[in-house]
PyMOL CGO cylinders between C-alpha atoms (Angstrom):
from pymol import cmd
from pymol.cgo import CYLINDER

trace = [
    CYLINDER, -202.94, -42.93, -82.10, -204.10, -44.45, -78.80, 0.3, 1, 1, 1, 1, 1, 1,
    CYLINDER, -204.10, -44.45, -78.80, -200.83, -46.38, -78.51, 0.3, 1, 1, 1, 1, 1, 1,
    CYLINDER, -200.83, -46.38, -78.51, -198.80, -43.18, -78.85, 0.3, 1, 1, 1, 1, 1, 1,
    CYLINDER, -198.80, -43.18, -78.85, -200.94, -41.40, -76.24, 0.3, 1, 1, 1, 1, 1, 1,
    CYLINDER, -200.94, -41.40, -76.24, -200.65, -44.22, -73.71, 0.3, 1, 1, 1, 1, 1, 1,
    CYLINDER, -200.65, -44.22, -73.71, -196.85, -44.34, -74.15, 0.3, 1, 1, 1, 1, 1, 1,
    CYLINDER, -196.85, -44.34, -74.15, -196.66, -40.66, -73.24, 0.3, 1, 1, 1, 1, 1, 1,
    CYLINDER, -196.66, -40.66, -73.24, -198.90, -41.00, -70.18, 0.3, 1, 1, 1, 1, 1, 1,
    CYLINDER, -198.90, -41.00, -70.18, -196.81, -41.48, -67.07, 0.3, 1, 1, 1, 1, 1, 1,
    CYLINDER, -196.81, -41.48, -67.07, -197.37, -38.68, -64.59, 0.3, 1, 1, 1, 1, 1, 1,
    CYLINDER, -197.37, -38.68, -64.59, -197.65, -38.01, -60.87, 0.3, 1, 1, 1, 1, 1, 1,
    CYLINDER, -197.65, -38.01, -60.87, -200.41, -35.71, -59.62, 0.3, 1, 1, 1, 1, 1, 1,
    CYLINDER, -200.41, -35.71, -59.62, -200.54, -34.28, -56.11, 0.3, 1, 1, 1, 1, 1, 1,
    CYLINDER, -200.54, -34.28, -56.11, -203.67, -33.10, -54.31, 0.3, 1, 1, 1, 1, 1, 1,
    CYLINDER, -203.67, -33.10, -54.31, -204.15, -29.42, -53.48, 0.3, 1, 1, 1, 1, 1, 1,
    CYLINDER, -204.15, -29.42, -53.48, -203.60, -30.16, -49.76, 0.3, 1, 1, 1, 1, 1, 1,
    CYLINDER, -203.60, -30.16, -49.76, -200.46, -32.24, -50.49, 0.3, 1, 1, 1, 1, 1, 1,
    CYLINDER, -200.46, -32.24, -50.49, -201.76, -35.34, -48.68, 0.3, 1, 1, 1, 1, 1, 1,
    CYLINDER, -201.76, -35.34, -48.68, -202.39, -37.59, -51.71, 0.3, 1, 1, 1, 1, 1, 1,
    CYLINDER, -202.39, -37.59, -51.71, -200.60, -38.46, -54.94, 0.3, 1, 1, 1, 1, 1, 1,
    CYLINDER, -200.60, -38.46, -54.94, -201.85, -40.38, -57.94, 0.3, 1, 1, 1, 1, 1, 1,
    CYLINDER, -201.85, -40.38, -57.94, -199.52, -42.02, -60.44, 0.3, 1, 1, 1, 1, 1, 1,
    CYLINDER, -199.52, -42.02, -60.44, -200.81, -42.64, -63.96, 0.3, 1, 1, 1, 1, 1, 1,
    CYLINDER, -200.81, -42.64, -63.96, -198.64, -44.99, -65.98, 0.3, 1, 1, 1, 1, 1, 1,
    CYLINDER, -198.64, -44.99, -65.98, -199.07, -47.08, -69.10, 0.3, 1, 1, 1, 1, 1, 1,
    CYLINDER, -199.07, -47.08, -69.10, -199.74, -50.76, -68.51, 0.3, 1, 1, 1, 1, 1, 1,
    CYLINDER, -199.74, -50.76, -68.51, -196.97, -52.41, -70.52, 0.3, 1, 1, 1, 1, 1, 1,
    CYLINDER, -196.97, -52.41, -70.52, -199.09, -55.57, -70.82, 0.3, 1, 1, 1, 1, 1, 1,
    CYLINDER, -199.09, -55.57, -70.82, -201.93, -53.81, -72.66, 0.3, 1, 1, 1, 1, 1, 1,
    CYLINDER, -201.93, -53.81, -72.66, -201.76, -53.61, -76.42, 0.3, 1, 1, 1, 1, 1, 1,
    CYLINDER, -201.76, -53.61, -76.42, -203.08, -51.44, -79.23, 0.3, 1, 1, 1, 1, 1, 1,
    CYLINDER, -203.08, -51.44, -79.23, -206.82, -50.87, -79.15, 0.3, 1, 1, 1, 1, 1, 1,
    CYLINDER, -206.82, -50.87, -79.15, -207.09, -52.23, -75.59, 0.3, 1, 1, 1, 1, 1, 1,
    CYLINDER, -207.09, -52.23, -75.59, -204.67, -49.68, -74.10, 0.3, 1, 1, 1, 1, 1, 1,
    CYLINDER, -204.67, -49.68, -74.10, -204.85, -49.50, -70.30, 0.3, 1, 1, 1, 1, 1, 1,
    CYLINDER, -204.85, -49.50, -70.30, -203.35, -47.28, -67.63, 0.3, 1, 1, 1, 1, 1, 1,
    CYLINDER, -203.35, -47.28, -67.63, -202.39, -48.25, -64.09, 0.3, 1, 1, 1, 1, 1, 1,
    CYLINDER, -202.39, -48.25, -64.09, -203.54, -45.65, -61.58, 0.3, 1, 1, 1, 1, 1, 1,
    CYLINDER, -203.54, -45.65, -61.58, -201.89, -45.81, -58.15, 0.3, 1, 1, 1, 1, 1, 1,
    CYLINDER, -201.89, -45.81, -58.15, -203.11, -43.83, -55.14, 0.3, 1, 1, 1, 1, 1, 1,
    CYLINDER, -203.11, -43.83, -55.14, -200.41, -42.89, -52.64, 0.3, 1, 1, 1, 1, 1, 1,
    CYLINDER, -200.41, -42.89, -52.64, -200.32, -41.17, -49.26, 0.3, 1, 1, 1, 1, 1, 1,
    CYLINDER, -200.32, -41.17, -49.26, -198.03, -38.14, -49.47, 0.3, 1, 1, 1, 1, 1, 1,
    CYLINDER, -198.03, -38.14, -49.47, -195.89, -36.48, -46.85, 0.3, 1, 1, 1, 1, 1, 1,
    CYLINDER, -195.89, -36.48, -46.85, -194.20, -33.13, -47.39, 0.3, 1, 1, 1, 1, 1, 1,
    CYLINDER, -194.20, -33.13, -47.39, -195.33, -33.21, -51.01, 0.3, 1, 1, 1, 1, 1, 1,
    CYLINDER, -195.33, -33.21, -51.01, -193.78, -36.59, -51.82, 0.3, 1, 1, 1, 1, 1, 1,
    CYLINDER, -193.78, -36.59, -51.82, -195.42, -40.02, -52.21, 0.3, 1, 1, 1, 1, 1, 1,
    CYLINDER, -195.42, -40.02, -52.21, -194.55, -42.32, -49.29, 0.3, 1, 1, 1, 1, 1, 1,
    CYLINDER, -194.55, -42.32, -49.29, -197.00, -45.26, -49.22, 0.3, 1, 1, 1, 1, 1, 1,
    CYLINDER, -197.00, -45.26, -49.22, -199.12, -46.79, -51.96, 0.3, 1, 1, 1, 1, 1, 1,
    CYLINDER, -199.12, -46.79, -51.96, -202.72, -47.41, -50.89, 0.3, 1, 1, 1, 1, 1, 1,
    CYLINDER, -202.72, -47.41, -50.89, -204.24, -49.09, -53.96, 0.3, 1, 1, 1, 1, 1, 1,
    CYLINDER, -204.24, -49.09, -53.96, -203.94, -49.67, -57.69, 0.3, 1, 1, 1, 1, 1, 1,
    CYLINDER, -203.94, -49.67, -57.69, -206.63, -49.76, -60.32, 0.3, 1, 1, 1, 1, 1, 1,
    CYLINDER, -206.63, -49.76, -60.32, -206.48, -50.50, -64.03, 0.3, 1, 1, 1, 1, 1, 1,
    CYLINDER, -206.48, -50.50, -64.03, -208.45, -48.15, -66.28, 0.3, 1, 1, 1, 1, 1, 1,
    CYLINDER, -208.45, -48.15, -66.28, -209.02, -47.91, -70.01, 0.3, 1, 1, 1, 1, 1, 1,
    CYLINDER, -209.02, -47.91, -70.01, -206.98, -45.10, -71.56, 0.3, 1, 1, 1, 1, 1, 1,
    CYLINDER, -206.98, -45.10, -71.56, -210.01, -42.85, -72.10, 0.3, 1, 1, 1, 1, 1, 1,
    CYLINDER, -210.01, -42.85, -72.10, -211.13, -43.26, -68.47, 0.3, 1, 1, 1, 1, 1, 1,
    CYLINDER, -211.13, -43.26, -68.47, -207.63, -42.49, -67.15, 0.3, 1, 1, 1, 1, 1, 1,
    CYLINDER, -207.63, -42.49, -67.15, -207.31, -39.37, -69.32, 0.3, 1, 1, 1, 1, 1, 1,
    CYLINDER, -207.31, -39.37, -69.32, -210.73, -38.17, -68.15, 0.3, 1, 1, 1, 1, 1, 1,
    CYLINDER, -210.73, -38.17, -68.15, -209.84, -38.77, -64.48, 0.3, 1, 1, 1, 1, 1, 1,
    CYLINDER, -209.84, -38.77, -64.48, -206.51, -36.92, -64.82, 0.3, 1, 1, 1, 1, 1, 1,
    CYLINDER, -206.51, -36.92, -64.82, -208.19, -33.98, -66.59, 0.3, 1, 1, 1, 1, 1, 1,
    CYLINDER, -208.19, -33.98, -66.59, -210.86, -33.74, -63.86, 0.3, 1, 1, 1, 1, 1, 1,
    CYLINDER, -210.86, -33.74, -63.86, -208.21, -33.83, -61.15, 0.3, 1, 1, 1, 1, 1, 1,
    CYLINDER, -208.21, -33.83, -61.15, -206.22, -31.04, -62.81, 0.3, 1, 1, 1, 1, 1, 1,
    CYLINDER, -206.22, -31.04, -62.81, -209.37, -28.94, -63.09, 0.3, 1, 1, 1, 1, 1, 1,
    CYLINDER, -209.37, -28.94, -63.09, -210.03, -29.56, -59.38, 0.3, 1, 1, 1, 1, 1, 1,
    CYLINDER, -210.03, -29.56, -59.38, -206.65, -28.07, -58.44, 0.3, 1, 1, 1, 1, 1, 1,
    CYLINDER, -206.65, -28.07, -58.44, -204.31, -31.07, -58.49, 0.3, 1, 1, 1, 1, 1, 1,
    CYLINDER, -204.31, -31.07, -58.49, -200.77, -30.33, -59.75, 0.3, 1, 1, 1, 1, 1, 1,
    CYLINDER, -200.77, -30.33, -59.75, -198.24, -32.34, -61.69, 0.3, 1, 1, 1, 1, 1, 1,
    CYLINDER, -198.24, -32.34, -61.69, -195.68, -33.46, -59.12, 0.3, 1, 1, 1, 1, 1, 1,
    CYLINDER, -195.68, -33.46, -59.12, -192.81, -33.83, -61.59, 0.3, 1, 1, 1, 1, 1, 1,
    CYLINDER, -192.81, -33.83, -61.59, -193.05, -30.14, -62.53, 0.3, 1, 1, 1, 1, 1, 1,
    CYLINDER, -193.05, -30.14, -62.53, -192.76, -29.18, -58.86, 0.3, 1, 1, 1, 1, 1, 1,
    CYLINDER, -192.76, -29.18, -58.86, -189.64, -31.32, -58.45, 0.3, 1, 1, 1, 1, 1, 1,
    CYLINDER, -189.64, -31.32, -58.45, -188.04, -29.74, -61.54, 0.3, 1, 1, 1, 1, 1, 1,
    CYLINDER, -188.04, -29.74, -61.54, -188.75, -26.22, -60.21, 0.3, 1, 1, 1, 1, 1, 1,
    CYLINDER, -188.75, -26.22, -60.21, -187.16, -27.10, -56.84, 0.3, 1, 1, 1, 1, 1, 1,
    CYLINDER, -187.16, -27.10, -56.84, -184.03, -28.45, -58.59, 0.3, 1, 1, 1, 1, 1, 1,
    CYLINDER, -184.03, -28.45, -58.59, -183.72, -25.26, -60.66, 0.3, 1, 1, 1, 1, 1, 1,
    CYLINDER, -183.72, -25.26, -60.66, -184.04, -23.07, -57.55, 0.3, 1, 1, 1, 1, 1, 1,
    CYLINDER, -184.04, -23.07, -57.55, -181.29, -25.04, -55.77, 0.3, 1, 1, 1, 1, 1, 1,
    CYLINDER, -181.29, -25.04, -55.77, -178.87, -24.53, -58.69, 0.3, 1, 1, 1, 1, 1, 1,
]
cmd.load_cgo(trace, "trace")
């Protein structure tokens, strides 16, 4: 079950003020019970990531907890915003 969850975890989150983005993505080198997620912190400009500041490697449970806390604190999924903008342009 952990392997399936980590395969599905690859998301961008953007801060409420639009100045920071975090990217959560499966570490392809981690296996099975030792599933890890790479978490990248980026500077954002105009709602888009422009420069990566640092990367950390977290256990799957830690990464899911961090993402959940960020969403509760008002962070948004960046991909959803990009999809909405594309639909409005059409």
